[in-house]
C-alpha positions in Angstrom: 28.1 -29.7 -103.6 29.2 -32.3 -106.0 32.7 -30.4 -106.1 32.7 -30.2 -102.4 32.0 -34.2 -102.2 35.0 -34.7 -104.9 37.2 -32.5 -102.8 36.7 -34.2 -99.6 37.2 -37.8 -101.5 40.3 -36.6 -102.9 41.7 -35.4 -99.5 40.8 -38.5 -98.0 42.9 -40.4 -100.6 45.7 -38.1 -100.1 46.1 -38.3 -96.7 45.7 -42.2 -96.6 48.7 -43.3 -98.2 51.6 -42.2 -96.2 50.1 -42.3 -92.6 50.8 -46.0 -91.7 52.9 -46.5 -88.7 54.5 -49.1 -86.1 51.9 -49.2 -83.4 52.5 -48.1 -79.9 50.9 -49.7 -77.3 49.8 -48.7 -73.7 48.1 -51.0 -71.2 47.3 -50.7 -67.4 48.4 -53.0 -64.5 45.5 -55.7 -64.2 44.7 -59.0 -65.4 46.2 -60.9 -68.5 42.9 -60.6 -70.0 42.5 -57.0 -69.4 45.7 -56.2 -71.1 44.7 -58.4 -74.2 41.6 -56.7 -74.7 43.4 -53.2 -74.7 45.8 -54.7 -77.4 43.0 -56.6 -79.1 41.4 -53.1 -79.7 44.5 -51.3 -80.7 45.9 -54.3 -83.0 42.4 -55.5 -84.4 43.7 -58.9 -83.5 41.8 -61.8 -81.7 43.2 -63.5 -78.9 43.2 -67.1 -77.6 44.2 -68.6 -74.4 43.0 -70.8 -71.6 39.9 -68.8 -69.7 40.9 -69.4 -66.1 44.6 -68.2 -67.0 43.6 -65.1 -68.7 41.4 -64.1 -65.8 43.7 -65.1 -62.9 47.1 -64.2 -64.1 48.3 -60.5 -63.1 50.4 -58.9 -65.3 52.1 -55.6 -65.4 51.1 -52.6 -67.7 53.4 -51.0 -70.3 53.6 -47.4 -71.7 54.1 -46.3 -75.2 55.9 -49.8 -76.3 56.6 -49.5 -80.0 55.4 -52.8 -81.9 52.9 -55.6 -80.6 55.6 -58.5 -80.2 57.9 -56.1 -77.7 54.6 -55.3 -75.8 53.4 -58.7 -75.6 56.8 -59.9 -74.3 57.1 -57.0 -71.5 53.5 -57.8 -70.3 54.2 -61.6 -70.0 57.9 -61.0 -68.4 58.0 -63.2 -65.4 54.9 -64.9 -66.1 56.2 -68.3 -67.7 54.0 -67.5 -70.6 54.7 -66.4 -74.5 52.5 -65.1 -77.2 52.7 -66.2 -80.6 50.6 -64.3 -83.4 48.9 -67.2 -85.8 46.0 -66.5 -88.4 45.6 -62.8 -86.9 45.2 -64.2 -83.3 47.2 -63.5 -80.4 47.7 -67.2 -78.7 49.0 -67.3 -75.0 50.5 -70.7 -74.0 53.0 -71.9 -71.5 56.5 -71.5 -73.1 57.4 -74.3 -75.2 53.7 -75.7 -75.4 51.9 -76.0 -78.5 48.4 -74.2 -78.9 46.5 -77.5 -79.6 47.3 -78.5 -75.9 45.2 -75.7 -74.5 42.2 -77.3 -73.0 39.7 -74.4 -72.5 39.9 -71.4 -75.0 38.8 -68.4 -75.0 38.6 -66.2 -78.2 38.0 -62.5 -78.4 36.9 -61.4 -81.7 37.9 -58.2 -83.2 35.9 -55.1 -82.4 36.0 -51.7 -80.5 34.2 -50.7 -77.3 30.9 -49.5 -77.7 30.8 -50.9 -81.6 27.7 -52.7 -82.9 28.9 -55.9 -82.4 29.3 -55.1 -78.6 26.0 -54.0 -78.4 27.2 -50.6 -78.1 28.2 -51.5 -74.4 31.0 -49.1 -73.1 32.7 -50.6 -70.1 35.1 -47.6 -69.0 34.3 -43.9 -68.4 36.5 -41.0 -69.3 37.4 -38.7 -66.5 34.3 -37.5 -64.5 34.7 -34.2 -62.9 37.8 -34.9 -60.3 37.6 -38.6 -60.8 40.0 -40.4 -63.4 38.3 -42.8 -65.5 36.7 -45.8 -63.9 34.8 -48.7 -64.7 31.1 -47.8 -65.5 29.9 -50.7 -63.2 31.7 -49.5 -60.3 31.0 -45.7 -60.6 28.4 -44.8 -58.0 26.5 -42.4 -60.6 23.9 -42.9 -63.1 25.8 -42.7 -66.3 24.6 -43.5 -69.8 27.5 -43.4 -72.6 26.7 -43.1 -76.2 29.6 -44.5 -78.4 31.1 -43.2 -82.0 29.6 -46.0 -83.7 26.2 -45.6 -82.2 26.4 -42.1 -83.5 27.3 -42.9 -86.9 24.4 -45.5 -86.8 21.9 -43.3 -85.7 22.7 -41.1 -88.8 22.5 -38.1 -86.2 23.0 -34.5 -88.1 21.5 -32.6 -85.1 21.8 -32.9 -81.4 18.0 -33.3 -81.0 18.6 -36.9 -82.6 21.2 -37.7 -79.8 18.6 -36.6 -77.2 15.6 -38.5 -78.9 17.9 -42.1 -78.4 19.3 -41.1 -75.0 17.1 -43.4 -72.5 17.4 -40.7 -69.7 16.4 -37.4 -71.6 13.3 -35.6 -73.1 14.0 -32.7 -75.3 12.8 -29.6 -74.0 13.5 -27.3 -77.0 14.8 -28.0 -80.2 17.9 -27.2 -81.8 15.9 -25.2 -84.6 14.6 -22.9 -81.9 17.6 -20.7 -81.3 20.7 -22.9 -82.3 20.9 -25.3 -79.3 19.0 -28.1 -77.9 17.8 -28.1 -74.5 17.4 -31.4 -72.7 15.4 -32.4 -69.5 16.9 -34.8 -67.1 15.0 -35.8 -63.9 12.5 -32.8 -64.6 15.1 -30.4 -64.8 16.2 -28.3 -68.1 19.8 -28.1 -68.6 21.4 -25.3 -70.5 25.1 -26.0 -69.5 27.4 -28.9 -70.8 30.7 -29.9 -70.7 33.4 -30.2 -73.3 35.8 -33.0 -72.8 35.5 -32.5 -69.2 35.8 -28.8 -69.3 32.6 -27.1 -67.6 30.8 -24.4 -69.7 28.9 -21.5 -68.2 25.2 -21.3 -68.8 25.3 -18.5 -71.4 27.4 -20.5 -73.6 25.0 -22.8 -74.5 27.1 -25.0 -77.1 25.2 -23.6 -80.2 26.4 -24.8 -83.8 27.2 -28.3 -82.4 27.5 -31.4 -84.6 27.2 -34.9 -83.9 29.9 -35.7 -86.2 32.6 -34.0 -84.2 32.3 -36.4 -81.3 33.7 -39.9 -80.4 31.2 -40.4 -77.4 28.8 -38.7 -75.3 28.5 -39.2 -71.5 25.3 -38.3 -69.7 25.3 -38.2 -65.8 21.9 -37.7 -64.6 21.1 -36.1 -61.1 23.2 -33.6 -59.2 26.8 -33.1 -60.2 27.8 -30.0 -57.8 30.9 -31.9 -56.4 31.9 -33.0 -59.9 31.5 -29.8 -61.9 30.8 -26.9 -59.8 27.9 -24.6 -60.2 24.6 -25.8 -61.7 23.8 -28.9 -63.5 20.9 -30.1 -61.3 19.2 -32.4 -63.5 22.3 -33.8 -65.0 25.4 -33.0 -67.1 26.4 -33.8 -70.8 29.9 -34.4 -71.6 30.5 -33.9 -75.1 34.1 -35.6 -76.0 35.9 -34.9 -79.2 37.2 -37.2 -81.7 41.1 -37.8 -80.8 43.8 -39.5 -82.9 43.5 -43.3 -83.4 46.6 -45.7 -83.0 46.2 -46.9 -86.5 45.4 -45.2 -89.5 41.5 -44.8 -90.4 40.0 -42.9 -92.9 36.0 -42.9 -94.1 34.0 -40.7 -96.1 30.1 -40.5 -95.7 27.5 -39.0 -98.1 24.1 -38.8 -97.2 20.5 -37.2 -97.1 19.4 -35.7 -93.9 15.7 -35.7 -94.5 14.8 -33.4 -97.2 16.3 -32.5 -100.6 19.9 -31.8 -100.9 23.0 -33.9 -99.2 26.1 -33.9 -96.7 29.3 -35.1 -96.9 31.5 -36.1 -94.1 35.3 -37.2 -94.1 37.1 -38.3 -90.9 40.6 -39.1 -91.4 43.1 -40.1 -88.4 45.8 -42.0 -87.4 49.6 -41.6 -86.2 51.8 -39.1 -88.4 55.3 -40.5 -87.7 56.7 -44.1 -88.2 57.2 -44.4 -84.1 53.8 -43.3 -83.4 54.7 -40.3 -81.4 52.3 -37.7 -83.3 48.9 -38.4 -84.2 46.1 -36.5 -86.2 42.3 -36.7 -86.5 40.7 -34.5 -89.2 37.0 -33.9 -89.6 35.4 -31.9 -92.4 31.8 -31.7 -93.1 29.4 -29.6 -95.5 25.5 -29.7 -95.8 23.4 -27.5 -97.7 19.7 -29.2 -97.6 15.7 -28.3 -97.6 14.2 -29.7 -94.8 10.9 -31.6 -94.7 9.2 -27.9 -93.8 8.5 -26.0 -97.0 10.5 -22.7 -97.4 12.9 -23.8 -94.7 16.9 -24.5 -95.4 19.7 -25.7 -93.3 23.2 -25.3 -93.9 26.3 -26.9 -92.0 30.0 -27.0 -92.1 32.7 -28.1 -89.6 36.4 -28.2 -90.0 38.1 -30.2 -86.9 41.6 -30.9 -86.5 43.1 -32.7 -83.3 46.8 -33.5 -82.7 48.2 -35.7 -80.1 51.9 -35.8 -79.2 53.5 -38.6 -77.0 56.2 -36.7 -75.7 57.7 -39.2 -73.5 56.2 -42.5 -72.2 54.7 -40.5 -69.2 54.0 -37.0 -70.9 51.0 -36.6 -73.6 49.9 -33.2 -75.1 46.8 -32.9 -76.9 45.4 -29.9 -79.1 42.5 -29.4 -80.9 40.9 -26.2 -82.9 37.6 -26.5 -84.7 35.2 -24.1 -86.5 31.8 -24.6 -87.2 28.7 -22.6 -88.9 25.2 -23.5 -88.9 22.4 -21.5 -90.4 18.6 -22.4 -90.6 16.9 -19.8 -92.9 13.0 -20.0 -92.6 12.8 -20.5 -88.8 9.5 -21.8 -87.5 7.6 -19.6 -85.0 7.0 -20.5 -81.3 3.5 -20.7 -80.2 1.8 -19.1 -76.9 -1.7 -18.8 -75.6 -3.5 -15.6 -75.0 -5.8 -15.1 -72.0 -8.9 -17.3 -72.3 -7.4 -19.3 -75.5 -7.6 -22.9 -75.6 -4.4 -24.9 -77.1 -5.1 -26.1 -80.5 -4.4 -29.9 -81.3 -1.3 -30.5 -82.8 -2.8 -32.1 -85.5 -4.4 -28.6 -86.6 -0.9 -27.2 -87.5 0.7 -28.6 -90.3 4.2 -28.3 -89.4 5.4 -29.1 -93.1 4.4 -25.7 -93.8 6.6 -22.6 -92.5 4.5 -20.8 -89.4 7.2 -18.1 -89.2 8.7 -15.9 -91.9 10.8 -16.7 -94.6 13.4 -14.3 -93.6 13.2 -15.6 -90.1 16.7 -17.2 -89.3 19.1 -18.9 -87.0 22.7 -17.9 -87.7 25.3 -19.5 -85.5 29.1 -19.6 -86.0 31.5 -21.2 -83.2 35.2 -21.6 -83.0 36.9 -23.7 -80.3 40.6 -24.1 -79.3 41.3 -26.5 -76.3 44.5 -28.2 -75.1 45.1 -31.2 -72.7 48.1 -32.6 -70.6 48.3 -35.7 -69.2 51.5 -36.3 -67.3 52.5 -39.2 -65.0 55.2 -37.5 -62.8 55.9 -40.7 -60.6 54.6 -44.1 -60.2 51.8 -42.8 -58.0 51.6 -39.3 -58.8 49.5 -38.0 -62.1 48.9 -34.3 -63.2 46.3 -33.5 -65.6 45.1 -30.2 -67.1 42.8 -28.8 -69.9 41.9 -25.4 -71.1 39.1 -24.5 -73.6 38.5 -20.9 -75.4 35.2 -20.9 -77.3 33.8 -18.2 -79.2 30.1 -18.0 -80.6 28.5 -15.4 -82.9 25.0 -15.5 -83.0 22.2 -13.7 -85.0 18.4 -14.5 -85.1 15.2 -13.0 -86.3 12.1 -14.9 -84.8 8.4 -15.1 -84.9 5.8 -15.5 -81.8 2.4 -17.0 -82.7 -0.2 -16.1 -80.0 -3.5 -18.0 -80.2 -6.3 -15.9 -79.6 -9.7 -16.7 -77.9 -11.3 -16.7 -81.1 -9.5 -19.3 -82.5 -7.3 -17.0 -84.8 -3.6 -16.0 -83.9 -1.3 -12.9 -84.0 2.3 -12.9 -85.0 5.0 -10.6 -83.9 8.4 -10.8 -85.9 11.3 -9.1 -84.1 14.7 -8.1 -85.4 16.7 -6.6 -82.5 18.6 -4.7 -84.9 22.0 -6.8 -84.2 24.4 -7.5 -86.4 25.3 -10.4 -84.0 25.6 -11.2 -80.2 29.2 -12.6 -79.6 29.3 -15.1 -76.5 32.9 -15.7 -75.1 33.4 -18.7 -73.2 36.7 -19.9 -71.3 37.3 -22.9 -69.0 39.9 -25.4 -67.6 41.0 -27.5 -64.7 44.0 -28.7 -63.0 44.0 -31.9 -61.0 46.6 -33.9 -59.3 45.9 -37.5 -58.5 47.8 -39.6 -55.7 47.8 -43.1 -55.4 48.7 -44.9 -52.0 48.0 -47.8 -49.4 47.2 -47.5 -45.7 47.0 -50.7 -43.7 45.9 -52.4 -46.8 43.1 -49.8 -47.9 43.8 -48.2 -51.2 43.5 -44.4 -52.0 43.5 -42.4 -55.0 43.4 -38.8 -53.6 42.5 -36.0 -56.2 42.8 -32.3 -55.5 42.3 -29.4 -58.0 40.4 -26.4 -59.3 37.6 -25.9 -62.5 37.1 -22.5 -63.7 34.6 -21.2 -66.4 33.9 -17.9 -67.4 31.5 -16.6 -70.1 30.0 -13.1 -71.1 27.9 -11.7 -73.9 28.3 -8.6 -76.2 25.7 -7.3 -78.6 26.6 -5.4 -81.7 23.6 -3.3 -82.5 23.9 -1.7 -86.2 20.3 -0.9 -86.9 16.8 0.4 -85.1 15.1 -2.6 -83.9 11.6 -3.4 -85.3 8.9 -5.7 -84.9 6.4 -6.9 -87.8 2.8 -7.6 -86.2 0.2 -9.5 -87.8 -3.4 -10.4 -86.4 -6.3 -12.1 -87.4 -4.3 -14.9 -89.1 -6.0 -18.6 -89.4 -4.3 -22.0 -88.8 -5.7 -23.0 -92.4 -2.4 -21.6 -93.8 0.5 -19.4 -92.7 0.9 -15.8 -93.7 4.0 -14.5 -94.9 5.0 -11.0 -95.8 8.0 -9.2 -97.3 11.2 -8.2 -94.8 10.8 -4.8 -93.9 13.7 -2.2 -95.0 15.5 -0.7 -91.7 17.8 1.7 -91.5 21.6 0.8 -91.1 22.7 3.5 -88.7 24.9 2.2 -86.0 23.4 2.0 -82.1 26.6 1.0 -80.7 27.8 -2.0 -78.9 26.8 -3.5 -75.4 29.7 -5.0 -73.8 29.4 -7.6 -71.0 25.6 -7.7 -71.2 25.4 -10.5 -69.0 28.8 -11.9 -67.4 28.9 -15.6 -65.5 32.0 -17.0 -63.7 32.3 -19.8 -61.5 35.3 -21.5 -59.5 35.3 -24.8 -57.7 38.3 -25.8 -55.5 37.9 -29.9 -54.9 39.4 -32.7 -52.9 38.1 -36.2 -53.1 39.1 -39.7 -52.0 38.5 -42.8 -54.1 38.8 -45.6 -51.4 39.0 -49.3 -52.2 38.4 -51.2 -48.6 38.8 -54.5 -50.4 37.1 -56.5 -53.4 33.6 -55.8 -52.1 33.4 -52.4 -50.8 34.6 -48.9 -51.9 33.9 -45.2 -51.6 33.8 -41.9 -53.4 34.1 -39.1 -50.9 34.8 -35.4 -51.2 34.1 -31.6 -50.8 34.1 -28.6 -53.1 34.0 -24.6 -52.5 32.0 -23.3 -55.1 32.1 -19.5 -56.0 29.6 -17.9 -58.5 29.6 -14.6 -60.0 26.7 -13.2 -62.0 26.8 -9.5 -63.2 25.4 -7.3 -66.0 27.2 -3.9 -67.4 23.8 -2.8 -68.6 21.3 -3.8 -65.8 23.8 -3.1 -62.9 22.7 -6.2 -60.9 24.5 -9.0 -59.8 26.1 -10.9 -57.0 29.4 -13.0 -56.1 28.4 -15.7 -53.5 30.0 -19.1 -52.5 28.9 -22.2 -50.9 30.4 -25.8 -49.7 29.1 -28.9 -51.4 29.9 -32.3 -50.2 29.4 -35.4 -51.8 29.7 -39.1 -50.6 29.2 -42.5 -52.1 29.2 -46.1 -51.0 29.6 -49.2 -53.4 29.0 -52.9 -52.3 29.7 -55.5 -54.7 28.1 -58.8 -53.2 29.4 -60.5 -56.7 31.8 -59.6 -59.4 29.1 -58.2 -62.0 26.6 -56.8 -59.4 27.4 -53.3 -58.0 24.8 -51.8 -55.3 25.4 -48.1 -54.4 24.1 -45.0 -52.3 25.3 -41.5 -52.9 24.6 -37.9 -51.1 25.5 -34.9 -53.1 24.6 -31.0 -52.7 24.7 -28.6 -55.5 24.9 -24.8 -55.9 23.7 -22.9 -59.1 23.3 -19.5 -60.4 19.9 -17.8 -60.5 18.1 -17.6 -63.5 17.7 -14.6 -65.5 14.1 -13.1 -66.3 13.5 -13.0 -70.0 12.5 -10.3 -72.4 8.9 -11.5 -72.9 6.8 -14.8 -72.1 3.7 -16.2 -73.7 4.1 -13.0 -76.3 3.6 -10.2 -73.6 6.7 -8.4 -72.1 8.0 -9.6 -68.7 7.4 -7.0 -65.9 11.1 -7.5 -64.4 12.9 -8.3 -67.8 16.6 -9.1 -67.4 16.5 -9.5 -63.5 19.1 -11.9 -62.2 17.9 -14.1 -59.2 20.0 -15.1 -56.5 21.9 -18.5 -56.2 20.1 -21.5 -55.0 21.1 -24.7 -53.1 19.9 -28.2 -53.8 20.5 -31.8 -52.9 20.2 -35.1 -53.9 20.0 -38.7 -52.5 20.2 -41.7 -54.6 20.1 -45.6 -54.3 21.2 -47.7 -57.3 22.4 -50.6 -58.8 24.3 -51.8 -61.9 24.3 -55.6 -63.1 26.3 -56.9 -66.1 24.2 -59.7 -67.4 26.4 -61.5 -69.9 26.7 -58.8 -72.6 24.1 -56.6 -71.3 24.4 -53.8 -68.7 21.2 -53.3 -66.5 20.9 -50.2 -64.0 18.6 -48.7 -61.8 18.4 -45.7 -59.5 15.9 -44.5 -57.0 16.4 -40.5 -56.4 15.3 -37.4 -54.7 16.3 -33.9 -55.6 15.3 -30.8 -53.5 16.0 -27.6 -55.3 14.5 -23.7 -55.1 11.7 -23.0 -57.5 11.9 -20.5 -60.2 8.9 -19.8 -62.8 6.9 -17.0 -64.3 3.9 -15.7 -62.3 0.8 -15.2 -64.4 -1.5 -14.1 -62.2 -2.0 -11.1 -64.9 -1.3 -13.1 -68.0 -0.5 -9.9 -69.8 2.3 -8.8 -67.1 4.3 -12.1 -66.7 6.8 -11.8 -63.8 10.0 -14.0 -63.1 9.9 -14.9 -59.6 11.9 -17.3 -57.3 9.8 -18.6 -54.4 9.3 -21.9 -52.7 10.9 -25.4 -53.4 10.4 -28.1 -56.0 10.8 -31.9 -55.1 11.4 -34.7 -58.0 11.3 -38.2 -56.9 11.8 -40.9 -59.2 12.9 -44.1 -60.6 15.4 -44.2 -63.5 16.3 -47.5 -65.2 18.4 -48.2 -68.3 19.8 -51.3 -70.5 22.4 -51.2 -73.0 24.0 -54.4 -74.9 23.4 -57.7 -76.5 20.5 -59.8 -75.4 21.9 -62.6 -77.6 24.3 -62.6 -80.2 21.8 -61.5 -82.7 19.7 -58.9 -80.8 20.8 -55.6 -79.5 18.9 -53.3 -76.9 19.2 -49.8 -76.0 16.8 -47.9 -73.8 15.2 -47.0 -70.2 12.0 -46.0 -68.4 11.8 -43.1 -66.0 9.3 -42.5 -63.5 9.1 -39.0 -62.0 7.1 -37.5 -59.4 7.8 -33.8 -59.4 6.0 -31.3 -57.2 6.1 -27.9 -56.2 6.5 -27.6 -52.1 6.6 -24.5 -49.7 5.5 -21.5 -52.2 4.7 -18.7 -49.7 3.9 -16.0 -52.7 1.5 -18.4 -54.6 0.5 -21.1 -52.1 -2.0 -22.5 -54.8 1.0 -23.8 -56.7 1.9 -26.2 -54.0 1.4 -29.8 -55.1 1.5 -28.8 -58.9 3.7 -30.4 -61.3 6.4 -28.0 -62.7 6.1 -26.8 -66.3 7.1 -29.2 -69.1 7.8 -31.7 -67.0 6.5 -35.4 -67.8 5.7 -37.9 -65.2 6.8 -40.8 -67.3 8.9 -41.4 -70.5 10.6 -44.6 -72.0 12.5 -45.4 -74.9 13.3 -48.8 -76.6 16.2 -49.1 -79.5 16.4 -52.6 -81.1 18.9 -54.0 -83.6 18.3 -57.4 -84.9 20.9 -59.2 -87.3 19.6 -62.8 -87.7 21.9 -63.7 -90.8 25.6 -65.3 -90.2 26.6 -65.1 -93.7 25.0 -61.3 -94.5 26.1 -58.5 -92.6 22.5 -57.0 -92.5 20.9 -55.3 -89.3 17.1 -54.4 -89.0 16.3 -51.4 -86.9 13.2 -50.4 -84.8 12.4 -47.9 -81.7 9.7 -46.5 -79.9 9.9 -43.3 -77.6 7.0 -42.5 -75.6 6.4 -39.3 -73.5 3.6 -39.0 -71.0 1.5 -35.7 -70.8 2.5 -32.2 -69.4 1.6 -29.0 -68.4 2.6 -25.7 -70.4 1.6 -23.4 -67.4 2.4 -23.5 -63.5 -1.4 -23.8 -62.6 -1.6 -27.2 -64.4 -4.6 -25.9 -66.5 -2.4 -26.1 -69.9 -2.4 -29.9 -70.5 -0.5 -31.5 -73.6 -1.2 -34.9 -74.4 1.8 -37.5 -74.3 2.9 -39.1 -77.7 4.5 -42.2 -78.7 6.9 -42.0 -81.7 7.6 -45.1 -84.0 11.2 -45.5 -85.9 12.5 -48.1 -88.5 15.7 -48.5 -90.2 18.1 -51.2 -91.8 21.7 -51.2 -91.9 24.0 -53.4 -94.3 27.7 -53.8 -94.7 29.5 -55.0 -97.8 33.2 -54.6 -99.3 34.5 -52.9 -102.2 38.1 -54.3 -102.5 38.2 -55.3 -99.0 36.9 -51.8 -97.8 33.9 -51.8 -95.6 31.0 -49.9 -97.3 28.0 -49.3 -95.1 24.6 -48.3 -96.3 22.2 -46.9 -93.7 18.5 -46.2 -93.9 16.6 -44.8 -90.8 12.8 -43.5 -90.9 12.0 -41.3 -87.9 8.4 -40.9 -86.6 7.4 -43.5 -88.9 3.6 -42.9 -88.5 4.1 -39.2 -89.0 2.7 -38.2 -85.6 1.8 -34.7 -85.0 3.0 -33.8 -81.2 3.8 -30.7 -78.8 7.6 -31.1 -77.5 6.7 -28.3 -75.1 4.2 -25.4 -75.1 6.0 -23.4 -77.6 7.4 -26.0 -80.2 5.9 -28.6 -82.1 7.8 -31.9 -83.2 9.3 -33.1 -86.1 7.2 -35.0 -88.5 8.2 -38.0 -90.5 11.8 -37.8 -92.0 13.8 -40.2 -93.7 17.8 -40.4 -93.4 19.9 -42.2 -95.8 23.8 -42.6 -96.2 26.6 -44.5 -97.4 30.0 -44.8 -95.8 33.2 -46.2 -97.0 36.1 -46.9 -94.8 39.5 -47.3 -95.9 
């Protein structure tokens, strides 16, 4: 580990010396204040000027202009204004005047959008499906954005920790279960995510994913059928990888992830050439730590390189390649209940002990290649396209513990005889955007296509086996030696599952004036699902419309209403459920249609963004029928309707106090179930009706860069079975931390300490997994 840290440090120093370059500036057409905010972020200079003038003066945008003086000159051309730079501040004045003559001064301090000084508030979105980047406040969807600096300050080393802080997500399955975290949004589990706007299929899962890869995580809750095609009923999470920066930046972080052992992360980026046409971003990570659970070890590695090429002022090409590996040795068991058994309290199972086998394992290895092109063909025509190839190797040995009626438990640990499973994922999009006016009404018309494809191969090199133990007690786990199995090749299985979706879209973003706007469009979605082994599948299509109306009674308040339809692939019956073989294992269900109505509001109050949304989602119901608990059957029958209120807040309440959080109330019920009418009125499994989160940072000292951190996560009770008899209590988790920034030879040095689950609360995440106990994360980062 020490050698690896030394190597990362040496690489950071090596790359840092010769990559400074003349900065290249790009701003959009708009107000002078908006242009200066953009230049301020790129140059790390403050700006000053008459507040009324800055907000009222309209200026043209610039693209790829080299040097700050030239960029400012072009922006101010024809305005009668000039800019001078004094004391690291851009001062705007009338030509020939002195700065001292200005009456009302507006000063923008140095800082990045989404930074701690801005209360982690992000005002602009990236591309959202077919829509180009828009103001967060004016976009008629429920969107939450986690910025790069927030990810750093959370010290997140797993995706679980991101979901724990996200105010609109409840964790359904931990990353330790099978390599990918599963979130619940608006009461629906989400297995598919997007990568830089490229849709993944459900089987891709996004395992071996590292928070250190991303510069932001955008979450849209609710239906997104028009935006991303099939699936994503509860919402979609868009992971946006780190890109080259306009100015050179280098940092190295060394930390502890909650057990014994350390991790090291180097993040290097900036322009390569003097003109800034080429840029790079390199991220390297290594971790080898024992966790808080005895006999469990976590290893991670990451190497990611992103390149930008500004071919011309109007053409940008972006490339990225990354490889990550994630191995969890000593995998915890999942839990189930036998017929007549009662669920034990979470506190009766000590999760600091390993309740699976020491040779249980999750091994995941993911390689990604992606390319993006942004091309401004003309003043009012833009073309954008992106492609992704993602390959994942996965291997696991896992245990299932089944609680018996007499209070003991039995255990089955299964090795399917696979050397590994290989999951291939491909995706991409291409959109054309046209800007035009009709009778004073502004339009941005977008049309294009999104495609995603995923298939799963298995390579079996040994005969499957299962180790069965019985009569075990919860006093202490029982561990046995790993059996010796034959290594006679059993052959390979190609295209075990294959899913594909295509989404043709046309939409129009319409501005009727300063107060009214509309987003309207329609998609033609085709989904395919097949299997080479089970000879089952389908290919079906649907049209999914979407329309949203936005009204702004005042500048900082947006009211909206939206309607959207969705179309998704049917589920696939698992091999087992509750420790018993599923009767119709691997059966593929038919596609399902759904719809959502939403009414929302977004209010920017000073430096704080407040949002609220009332919603109703109507979706087809899929569940395991446990009429005979020993013979579970996966069925598709009836509807489920989720109604609720979702609120969020993010930003600075005062200059010293940052708040991030939200509250969701959810009324989720089963409707119209013909096969099992007794389910009508029941709450779907694993769905809480209330959850709330609050993250607070308090920086009370003017002369000391110290922040005190506190957090509260509350999740109400939920049910582990469709008949609502297996009720699990809600839980409240408390977090605390501190962050201190000092300097070493003018270079910022940041110390972070976070304690998650301060009270060491024991709780059930869902019916199969227990939550993490108290963990302490500590790190130090040097930026230079």
